[in-house]
N, C-alpha and C positions, 0 to 999 in steps of 0.2 A: 245676292241676298241682300234685301232692303235693310239700310243701316244709317246710323248719323253719328257725328263726332260731337261729344258733348264734355266740356271741362277736360279736353284732352283724352278722353276715353271713348272707344267706339262701342256704340251701343246698337244691338241687333235687334230686328223685328221679332217679338216673341208670339208665337201661336200658343196662347193660353187659354184653354177652355174652362179652366177652373176658377175664374174670377181674378180679383186683383192678387198679385204675387204677395204672398204672406207666408212665414215660415211654417205654418200649419198646413198649407196647400201643397207644399213640396212633396211629391210622392217618389219615394226611392224606387228604383227598378233593378232587379239583378238580371244582367244579360250573360251572354257567352255560354249558355247551357250546353251548346254543341261542344265545348271544349272541357266540361266538367267531367269528373270521374267518380262512381259510385264506388264507395269502400265498404264491402260488407264485413261480417263478423270473423272472416278467415285471417289467422295470424300471418298470411303470406302478405309481404309488402308488395307495392309496385315497384318497378324499376326502370319503366321506359323513360325518356326524356320528356320533362315539362317545363313551363315557366318561361318568361322572357329573360334573356341573358342577364341583365343586370338584377334581376329579381330571383335569380336561381338559388335554391337552397343548397347548403353543402352536400346534404345526403343524395341529392338528385346528380350533382356532379360526379360524386363518387360512387355512383350507383350502389348505395349503401341501403337502399329501400326506403320508400317514402310514404306518408299517408297524410291525414288531416294536418298535422303539425307544419307541413311545408306551407300551409295557407298562413299560418300565424308568423313564419318567417317573413313573408310577404307583406304582412301587415305591420310588421316591425319596419320594414325598409319604406313602406309607403309614407310614414310619418315624417321622414326626411324630405320627401317631395312636397308634402304639405307645409311643413315648417320652415324648411330652408330653400325650397324650389330647387333641389339638386338631388342627385342619387348619392346615397351613402358610400356606395362602391363606385368610384368615379375613375378608377384607373385600370378598367378590365379589358380595354381595347388598344390595339397597336396603333402605330403611326398611320396606319392606311384604314383605320377604323374596323379592323376586324376583331371578333370577340376572342379573347385569350383566356382559356379557363385556368390556366397555371396562374395568369396574374389576377385572376378573380380570387382564387384561393389565397394567393401571396397577401392580398389586401385584408382578406378575412383574418389571417394569421397576424397581421399587423394590428387590427382593430380589437380582436377577439381573443388574441394569445393563440398558442398551438392548439391543434385539435386533440381531443382524448384518444388513448390507445385504443379504446373500444371501437370508435368510428373508423380508424384506419384499418382495424382488423375487418370491419364490414366492408371496406373498400376490397380488401383481398379476397372475400367471399363473394362480392357482387361481380369479380372479373370472371367468375366461374360460369356465371349466367348467360345464355343465349336467349335473345329476343325472338319469340315466334307469334305472329308473323314479324318479318324484318321491319324495321322502321326506316322510312324516306324522309331525307332533308328537303329544305326548299330549292337546292339544286338538282333533285331527282336521284340522288345517290341513296343507296339502301345499305343499312348496317345491321348486324346481328347480335353485336355485343356493345356494351358501355364504353369499353376501352376504344373500340374503333370510332364511335361517335364523339367521345369527349376527348380522346387522346391521352387516357391514363396508361399506366398507373402513375399516381402523382407523389407517392411515397415508397421509399425503398424498403427492403425487408427489416430493417430496424426502426421503420416508423419516421424516417427523417424525410424532410420535404425535399423535393428533387430540384426544386427551382428557388433556392434561398436567395439568389442574386435578385429575384423579382420582388422580395418583400420589402415594402417602403419602409424607410426609417423614420423614426420619431414621429409617428402618426399614432394619434389617440383620438378614442371616439369624443372625448371631451372638446376636442378642438374643431369638431365638425358642426357644432351647434353655436349659433351666434344670435338667434332670436330670443334667447332666455338667457338669465343670468342668476347667479347665487343659487338660492334654495330651489326656485323653480326649474332651473336647469339639472341640478341634481336629482330632483324628483323624476323629471322627464327621463333622464338616463338610466335610472333605476327602473323605470316602466319598460323602457326599450330593451334593456337588457333581459327582461324576463322572456322576451320573444326571440331575440337574436343570440341564441345558444347553439353550439355545434350539434349537440345530441338533440334528435327530435324529442325524445322522451323527457328532456329536461326543461322543455318550453312550457310555458303556462297555458292553460286552456283559455278559450274565449270567455267562460263563465268565471274564471279565475281573474282573468285581466280586468273584466268590468267592474270589479270590486276594488281595484288599484286606487290608492290615495290620489294619483295624478289625475284620474279621470273623475274623482268625486270633488275635486277643488271648485270652490265657488266661482271663479274666473271661467273655468272650463264650463260649468253648467250654464254660466250667464252667456256663453259665446263670445266672451271678451278676449 
């Protein structure tokens, strides 16, 4: 690809047919419609596996039933990539790079606190569901239940997490943000916590989030 290095930065040739690059010429485009899922008015939630590993919502891992609010969870995590250039959940893989769902839940517990009993009960109910048709993974293996796919259950009959040794100690969400300080940091974390909640029904909707004070801040609107 044609490119040049200027002031220490690599600049690639742009095929821009819309004139000079200006902010109001940038056209957003939604892609991956082949991976999208339509949710109708039915009260029955989806239970098959979705989302990239680091972005997977707790209700998906627990087969507790997911809907549009799983996207809100993803939006909350994406802000760490944009602001800190890192994943919020950074301890979800073992020494061989394999995704570990128990470690993922353990890090959620460290950052968000223990999950509510309602969600744990939904996991128990989700274990009774069979997927039809069966779901195939990247290696070609097929699974008919969430426990087969994800390796659950992750909580015992008393609602206790079965992998407590994996919970990181002294890990706080406040310590994951370094790009902001003071009131700006507090405001950002308050905004993020409206999306990163255990129960899907407790997460704010996109309409509610767009009215949040952090998004209405003058610096945000000016793109500073």
